[in-house]
C-alpha positions in Angstrom: -25.7 23.5 79.0 -22.8 21.2 78.1 -22.4 17.9 79.9 -20.1 17.6 82.8 -19.4 13.9 82.0 -17.4 11.8 79.7 -18.3 12.1 76.0 -16.0 9.5 74.6 -17.7 7.4 71.8 -19.1 3.9 72.7 -16.6 1.1 72.7 -16.3 -2.6 73.3 -13.4 -4.2 75.2 -12.8 -7.9 75.0 -11.0 -9.5 78.0 -10.1 -13.2 77.6 -10.6 -15.7 80.3 -7.7 -16.4 82.6 -6.7 -20.0 82.1 -4.6 -22.4 80.0 -7.1 -22.7 77.2 -9.6 -20.3 75.4 -13.1 -20.1 76.7 -16.2 -20.5 74.5 -18.3 -18.5 77.0 -18.4 -14.7 76.8 -20.5 -12.4 79.0 -21.4 -9.0 77.8 -21.3 -6.4 80.7 -23.1 -3.1 80.4 -22.8 -0.3 83.0 -25.5 2.1 84.0 -26.0 5.8 84.5 -23.6 5.9 87.5 -20.6 5.2 85.2 -17.9 5.5 87.8 -14.5 4.7 86.4 -14.2 0.9 86.0 -17.7 0.2 87.3 -17.8 -3.2 85.6 -14.1 -4.0 85.7 -14.1 -6.0 89.0 -17.1 -8.0 87.8 -15.4 -8.7 84.5 -12.3 -9.8 86.4 -14.3 -12.2 88.5 -15.8 -13.8 85.4 -12.3 -14.0 83.8 -11.0 -15.9 86.9 -14.0 -18.2 86.7 -13.2 -19.2 83.1 -15.3 -16.7 81.1 -14.4 -14.1 78.6 -15.7 -10.6 79.4 -16.9 -8.1 76.9 -17.3 -4.7 78.4 -19.5 -2.1 76.7 -18.7 1.5 77.6 -20.8 4.4 76.4 -21.3 8.1 77.2 -24.4 7.5 79.4 -24.7 11.1 80.4 -24.7 12.5 76.8 -26.7 10.0 74.8 -30.0 8.2 75.5 -29.7 4.5 76.4 -31.7 3.5 73.2 -29.0 5.3 71.1 -26.3 3.5 73.0 -28.2 0.2 72.3 -28.2 1.0 68.6 -24.4 1.6 68.7 -24.0 -1.7 70.6 -26.0 -3.6 68.1 -23.8 -2.4 65.2 -20.6 -3.1 67.1 -21.6 -6.6 68.0 -22.2 -7.4 64.3 -18.6 -6.3 63.6 -17.0 -8.5 66.2 -15.1 -11.7 65.2 -17.2 -14.8 66.0 -14.9 -15.9 68.8 -15.7 -12.6 70.7 -19.4 -12.6 70.3 -21.3 -12.7 73.6 -23.1 -15.9 74.7 -24.6 -14.2 77.8 -25.4 -10.7 79.0 -25.5 -8.7 82.2 -26.9 -5.2 82.5 -26.4 -3.2 85.7 -28.8 -0.4 86.7 -29.7 1.5 83.5 -27.5 -1.0 81.6 -30.2 -3.6 82.3 -32.9 -1.3 80.8 -30.6 -0.9 77.7 -30.0 -4.6 77.4 -33.7 -5.4 77.8 -34.7 -2.9 75.1 -32.1 -4.5 72.8 -33.2 -8.1 73.6 -36.8 -7.2 72.8 -35.6 -6.4 69.2 -32.9 -9.0 68.7 -32.1 -12.1 70.8 -28.3 -11.3 70.9 -27.9 -13.7 73.9 -29.9 -16.7 75.1 -29.6 -15.8 78.7 -29.4 -12.4 80.5 -29.4 -10.8 84.0 -30.6 -7.4 84.9 -29.0 -6.3 88.2 -30.4 -3.3 90.1 -32.2 -2.2 87.0 -35.3 0.1 87.2 -37.3 -1.9 84.7 -40.7 -0.5 85.6 -39.9 3.0 86.7 -37.5 4.9 88.9 -38.7 6.9 91.8 -35.2 8.3 92.4 -35.0 9.5 88.8 -38.5 11.1 89.0 -37.6 13.0 92.1 -34.2 14.2 90.7 -35.9 15.3 87.4 -38.6 17.2 89.4 -36.4 19.0 91.9 -33.0 19.4 90.3 -32.7 22.2 87.7 -31.2 21.2 84.5 -31.2 17.5 85.7 -31.1 16.2 82.1 -28.0 18.3 81.3 -26.2 16.9 84.3 -27.4 13.3 84.2 -28.3 12.9 80.6 -31.3 12.4 78.3 -32.2 9.0 79.7 -33.3 10.4 83.1 -36.8 11.4 82.1 -37.4 8.0 80.4 -36.2 6.2 83.6 -38.6 8.3 85.7 -41.6 7.3 83.7 -43.7 4.2 84.4 -43.0 1.7 81.6 -44.8 -1.6 80.6 -42.7 -4.7 80.9 -42.8 -7.8 78.8 -40.3 -10.6 78.5 -38.1 -11.0 75.4 -39.2 -13.8 73.2 -36.0 -15.8 72.9 -34.0 -15.0 76.1 -34.1 -16.4 79.6 -34.1 -13.6 82.1 -33.1 -13.4 85.7 -33.3 -10.2 87.9 -31.4 -9.2 91.0 -32.4 -6.4 93.4 -30.6 -5.0 96.4 -32.2 -4.1 99.7 -31.2 -2.4 103.0 -30.6 -3.8 106.4 -33.1 -1.6 108.2 -36.6 -2.2 107.0 -35.1 -3.2 103.6 -34.1 0.3 102.9 -30.8 2.1 102.3 -32.5 5.4 101.4 -35.3 6.8 103.6 -36.2 9.3 100.8 -37.5 6.4 98.7 -40.6 4.4 99.5 -40.2 0.7 100.3 -37.2 -1.6 100.2 -34.4 -0.2 98.0 -30.6 -0.3 97.4 -30.2 3.4 97.8 -31.1 4.2 94.2 -33.5 1.6 92.8 -36.5 0.2 94.7 -36.9 -3.6 94.9 -40.4 -3.4 93.3 -38.9 -1.4 90.3 -36.2 -4.1 89.7 -38.3 -7.2 90.1 -41.1 -7.4 87.5 -43.7 -10.0 88.4 -43.4 -11.6 85.0 -39.8 -12.7 85.7 -39.9 -16.0 87.5 -36.2 -16.1 88.3 -35.6 -13.2 90.7 -33.7 -12.7 93.9 -33.1 -9.9 96.4 -29.7 -9.6 98.3 -28.7 -7.2 101.0 -26.6 -4.7 99.1 -26.3 -1.1 98.2 -26.6 -0.3 94.5 -23.0 -0.4 93.5 -22.4 -3.5 95.6 -24.4 -5.5 93.1 -21.4 -5.5 90.7 -18.7 -5.1 93.3 -19.4 -7.9 95.8 -18.7 -11.6 95.5 -22.2 -12.9 96.4 -24.0 -11.2 93.5 -21.3 -12.5 91.2 -21.9 -16.0 92.4 -25.6 -15.7 91.8 -25.0 -14.3 88.3 -22.6 -17.0 87.3 -25.0 -19.7 88.6 -27.9 -18.3 86.6 -25.9 -17.8 83.4 -24.6 -21.4 83.7 -27.8 -23.1 84.8 -30.8 -20.9 84.0 -31.8 -20.5 87.6 -30.6 -18.9 90.8 -29.3 -21.3 93.5 -31.9 -22.5 96.0 -29.3 -22.8 98.7 -26.7 -20.1 99.3 -24.4 -22.0 101.7 -20.8 -20.9 101.2 -21.7 -17.6 99.5 -20.2 -14.4 100.9 -22.6 -12.3 102.9 -22.7 -8.6 102.1 
């Protein structure tokens, strides 16, 4: 069955920082399986306004496996001019799984964030794969991998921070999922115990890359290597 989704080849888009002088900081942004139009554009714009270059990786997430997308990304990064090479990375949802798999092979950035990423398993993916006929044809070949329980270990040369979203009623946005969740990914799936820098914010899944507060947390971690201990002045979701 042919895919219903975008099948355009992977591409990188470099967006320079907004300011009077060039920036030496470039954050790589990787979207997930949701791939709504411009999923990461607002987050990239926030980083640009804060003095960062943004490097957006777009790939046909519903037609190729995330490991294949990671292979494409690795090749494309080697072909970039040095001034555009990323110094930091953020993967959202499945994009965090993709980034983590790549960092386990090659330390392309010294510091990275996985936001709303099902790093250990994905109950939502497991249930969709079980009950929806032709789920892999609709949502792509990564679905079954995401549904499986996977061991997690830290990349050797990259500092990692993780962010999860939770609901306002019992920590849940989706009563069909067990435990606290952002509507798609459960908190326990997004926060591996091995990662010491982790934080949960009240947010639906897509809000993790759309709202101001998660951006502030991301920039703080990428700049300092830790999440802020005090959140005074940050926008509440």
